C-alpha positions as a Markdown table, in Angstrom:
| # | Residue | x | y | z |
|---|---|---|---|---|
| 1 | Met | 0.1 | 0.0 | -0.1 |
| 2 | Thr | 1.4 | 3.5 | -1.0 |
| 3 | Thr | 1.5 | 5.9 | 1.8 |
| 4 | Asp | 1.8 | 9.8 | 1.3 |
| 5 | Leu | 4.9 | 10.1 | 3.9 |
| 6 | Tyr | 4.6 | 13.8 | 3.6 |
| 7 | Leu | 1.4 | 14.0 | 5.3 |
| 8 | Phe | 3.1 | 12.4 | 8.4 |
| 9 | Ala | 5.8 | 15.4 | 8.5 |
| 10 | Thr | 2.8 | 17.8 | 8.6 |
| 11 | Leu | 1.1 | 15.6 | 11.2 |
| 12 | Tyr | 4.1 | 15.4 | 13.6 |
| 13 | Arg | 4.8 | 19.4 | 12.9 |
| 14 | Arg | 1.3 | 20.1 | 14.3 |
| 15 | Leu | 2.0 | 17.6 | 17.2 |
| 16 | Leu | 5.2 | 19.4 | 18.1 |
| 17 | Asp | 2.8 | 22.6 | 18.4 |
| 18 | Val | 0.5 | 20.6 | 20.8 |
| 19 | Ile | 3.4 | 19.6 | 22.8 |
| 20 | Ser | 4.8 | 23.2 | 23.1 |
| 21 | His | 1.2 | 24.4 | 24.1 |
| 22 | Leu | 1.0 | 21.7 | 26.8 |
| 23 | Leu | 4.3 | 22.5 | 28.2 |
| 24 | Asp | 3.4 | 26.4 | 28.5 |
| 25 | Lys | 0.2 | 25.2 | 30.4 |
| 26 | Gly | 2.2 | 23.2 | 32.6 |
| 27 | Glu | 5.0 | 25.8 | 33.3 |
| 28 | Ala | 2.2 | 28.3 | 34.1 |
| 29 | His | 0.5 | 25.7 | 36.6 |
| 30 | Ala | 3.7 | 24.8 | 38.4 |
| 31 | Ala | 4.8 | 28.6 | 38.5 |
| 32 | Gly | 1.4 | 29.0 | 40.2 |
| 33 | Leu | 2.0 | 26.4 | 42.7 |
| 34 | Gly | 5.3 | 28.0 | 43.4 |
| 35 | Glu | 7.2 | 25.0 | 41.8 |
| 36 | Ala | 10.3 | 25.2 | 39.9 |
| 37 | Glu | 10.7 | 23.9 | 36.3 |
| 38 | Ala | 12.9 | 21.0 | 37.2 |
| 39 | Pro | 10.5 | 19.2 | 39.3 |
| 40 | Met | 7.7 | 19.9 | 37.0 |
| 41 | Leu | 9.9 | 18.2 | 34.2 |
| 42 | Asp | 10.3 | 15.2 | 36.6 |
| 43 | Trp | 6.3 | 14.7 | 37.4 |
| 44 | Arg | 5.5 | 11.3 | 36.4 |
| 45 | Leu | 2.2 | 9.5 | 35.7 |
| 46 | Ile | 3.1 | 6.7 | 37.8 |
| 47 | Asp | 6.3 | 6.0 | 39.6 |
| 48 | Asp | 7.4 | 3.4 | 37.2 |
| 49 | Met | 7.1 | 5.3 | 34.2 |
| 50 | Gln | 9.5 | 7.8 | 32.6 |
| 51 | Pro | 9.0 | 11.5 | 33.5 |
| 52 | Leu | 7.6 | 14.5 | 31.7 |
| 53 | Arg | 11.0 | 15.5 | 30.3 |
| 54 | Phe | 11.5 | 12.0 | 28.8 |
| 55 | Gln | 8.2 | 11.9 | 27.1 |
| 56 | Val | 8.6 | 15.4 | 25.6 |
| 57 | Ala | 12.3 | 14.3 | 24.3 |
| 58 | Val | 10.7 | 11.1 | 22.6 |
| 59 | Val | 8.1 | 13.0 | 21.0 |
| 60 | Val | 10.7 | 15.6 | 19.6 |
| 61 | Asn | 13.1 | 12.7 | 18.5 |
| 62 | Phe | 10.4 | 10.8 | 16.6 |
| 63 | Ala | 8.9 | 13.7 | 15.0 |
| 64 | Arg | 12.6 | 14.8 | 13.6 |
| 65 | Gln | 14.1 | 11.1 | 12.9 |
| 66 | Trp | 11.4 | 9.2 | 11.2 |
| 67 | Pro | 10.4 | 11.7 | 8.6 |
| 68 | Ala | 14.2 | 12.4 | 7.7 |
| 69 | Arg | 14.4 | 8.4 | 7.5 |
| 70 | Gly | 11.4 | 8.3 | 5.3 |
| 71 | Ala | 12.9 | 10.8 | 3.0 |
| 72 | Gly | 16.1 | 9.3 | 2.8 |
| 73 | Leu | 18.0 | 12.1 | 4.6 |
| 74 | Pro | 20.5 | 11.9 | 7.4 |
| 75 | Val | 19.1 | 11.1 | 10.6 |
| 76 | Pro | 19.3 | 13.9 | 13.1 |
| 77 | Glu | 20.9 | 13.1 | 16.5 |
| 78 | Ala | 18.7 | 12.6 | 19.2 |
| 79 | Ile | 18.2 | 15.2 | 22.0 |
| 80 | Asp | 18.9 | 14.1 | 25.4 |
| 81 | Ala | 15.9 | 13.5 | 27.7 |
| 82 | Gly | 17.7 | 15.5 | 30.6 |
| 83 | Leu | 17.5 | 18.8 | 29.1 |
| 84 | Ser | 15.8 | 21.9 | 30.9 |
| 85 | Leu | 12.7 | 23.5 | 30.1 |
| 86 | Ala | 14.4 | 26.0 | 27.9 |
| 87 | Gly | 16.5 | 23.1 | 26.4 |
| 88 | Leu | 13.3 | 21.2 | 25.5 |
| 89 | Arg | 11.8 | 24.2 | 24.1 |
| 90 | Glu | 14.8 | 24.9 | 21.7 |
| 91 | Ala | 14.7 | 21.2 | 20.8 |
| 92 | Leu | 10.8 | 21.7 | 19.8 |
| 93 | Ala | 11.6 | 24.8 | 17.8 |
| 94 | Glu | 14.5 | 23.2 | 15.7 |
| 95 | Ala | 12.2 | 20.2 | 15.2 |
| 96 | Lys | 9.8 | 22.3 | 13.8 |
| 97 | Thr | 12.3 | 24.1 | 11.7 |
| 98 | Asp | 13.4 | 20.7 | 10.4 |
| 99 | Leu | 9.7 | 19.7 | 9.5 |
| 100 | Asp | 9.0 | 23.0 | 7.9 |
| 101 | Arg | 12.0 | 22.2 | 5.3 |
| 102 | Leu | 10.6 | 19.1 | 4.1 |
| 103 | Thr | 8.9 | 18.9 | 1.0 |
| 104 | Pro | 6.6 | 16.5 | -0.9 |
| 105 | Asp | 9.1 | 15.7 | -3.4 |
| 106 | Gln | 11.6 | 14.3 | -0.8 |
| 107 | Phe | 9.2 | 11.6 | 0.0 |
| 108 | Ala | 8.0 | 10.8 | -3.6 |
| 109 | Gly | 8.0 | 7.2 | -4.3 |
| 110 | Arg | 9.7 | 6.4 | -1.1 |
| 111 | Ser | 6.6 | 4.4 | 0.7 |
| 112 | Glu | 7.8 | 0.9 | -0.1 |
| 113 | Thr | 11.7 | 1.7 | 0.2 |
| 114 | Pro | 12.8 | -0.8 | 2.5 |
| 115 | Leu | 14.3 | 0.7 | 6.0 |
| 116 | Thr | 16.5 | -1.3 | 8.4 |
| 117 | Val | 16.2 | 0.1 | 11.9 |
| 118 | Glu | 17.9 | -1.2 | 15.1 |
| 119 | Leu | 15.2 | -0.9 | 17.8 |
| 120 | Gly | 17.7 | -1.3 | 20.6 |
| 121 | Asn | 16.6 | -4.4 | 21.9 |
| 122 | Gly | 18.3 | -6.8 | 19.8 |
| 123 | Met | 15.6 | -6.6 | 16.9 |
| 124 | Ile | 16.8 | -5.0 | 13.6 |
| 125 | Pro | 13.8 | -5.5 | 11.4 |
| 126 | Thr | 13.5 | -4.3 | 7.7 |
| 127 | Leu | 10.1 | -2.8 | 6.8 |
| 128 | Pro | 8.9 | -0.5 | 4.1 |
| 129 | Ala | 9.2 | 3.3 | 5.0 |
| 130 | Gly | 5.5 | 3.7 | 4.8 |
| 131 | Gln | 4.9 | 0.9 | 7.5 |
| 132 | Trp | 7.6 | 2.3 | 9.5 |
| 133 | Ile | 6.0 | 5.7 | 10.0 |
| 134 | Ala | 2.5 | 4.8 | 9.6 |
| 135 | Asn | 2.5 | 2.3 | 12.2 |
| 136 | Phe | 5.4 | 2.4 | 14.4 |
| 137 | Ala | 6.8 | 6.0 | 14.5 |
| 138 | Thr | 3.1 | 7.4 | 14.6 |
| 139 | Thr | 2.0 | 5.1 | 17.2 |
| 140 | Asn | 5.0 | 6.0 | 19.5 |
| 141 | Leu | 4.4 | 9.7 | 19.0 |
| 142 | Tyr | 0.8 | 9.5 | 19.9 |
| 143 | Phe | 1.8 | 7.4 | 23.0 |
| 144 | His | 4.2 | 9.7 | 24.3 |
| 145 | Ala | 2.3 | 12.7 | 23.5 |
| 146 | Ser | -0.9 | 11.2 | 25.4 |
| 147 | Ile | 1.5 | 10.6 | 28.2 |
| 148 | Val | 2.7 | 14.2 | 28.3 |
| 149 | Tyr | -1.1 | 15.2 | 28.4 |
| 150 | Ala | -1.9 | 12.6 | 31.2 |
| 151 | Ile | 1.1 | 13.6 | 33.4 |
| 152 | Leu | -0.2 | 17.2 | 33.1 |
| 153 | Arg | -3.6 | 16.5 | 33.9 |
| 154 | Ala | -2.9 | 14.3 | 36.9 |
| 155 | Lys | -0.8 | 17.0 | 38.4 |
| 156 | Gly | -3.9 | 19.3 | 38.1 |
| 157 | Val | -3.1 | 21.3 | 35.0 |
| 158 | Pro | -6.1 | 22.8 | 33.7 |
| 159 | Ile | -6.1 | 21.6 | 30.2 |
| 160 | Gly | -8.8 | 19.6 | 28.0 |
| 161 | Lys | -9.4 | 18.2 | 24.6 |
| 162 | Ile | -9.4 | 21.8 | 23.1 |
| 163 | Asp | -5.8 | 22.0 | 24.2 |
| 164 | Leu | -5.0 | 19.5 | 21.5 |
| 165 | Phe | -5.8 | 22.0 | 18.8 |
| 166 | Pro | -3.8 | 25.0 | 19.9 |
| 167 | Thr | -3.5 | 26.4 | 16.4 |
| 168 | Gly | -6.8 | 25.2 | 15.2 |
| 169 | Leu | -8.3 | 22.7 | 13.1 |
């Protein structure tokens, strides 16, 4: 099945706007509680899950790296999950810029191009680029983005479904 991979780049760009917006709301809420940014970035949904900063870093990394792979471009270096809020904001801005530079022509005809990617757990599968991006990358992006939302909601940040549309429909 042919997949328009460029649509995922635009989808991921929009998701980065959502994460930026949610971080703004989280920061304002933490400030209202008299809490500094470092403790906020360490908020967790539950003790055995990764903190907010990790969730944001995964979203940034997947949003930058998978479209690059799909377009056959060099894969950007992963950002560190230990960044400060300013560092995460900078990484989000850079990721948005990276995605804004992509063009539909860079993805043309690449949906069925085989990609071999090491997943870090000993698995090194080869799948078509469209399958990697549509199934693996997008599922992971939305999982980690929803955990960002869930962590903030669990900590009392006043957000709702409307906050998933900060730039409109």
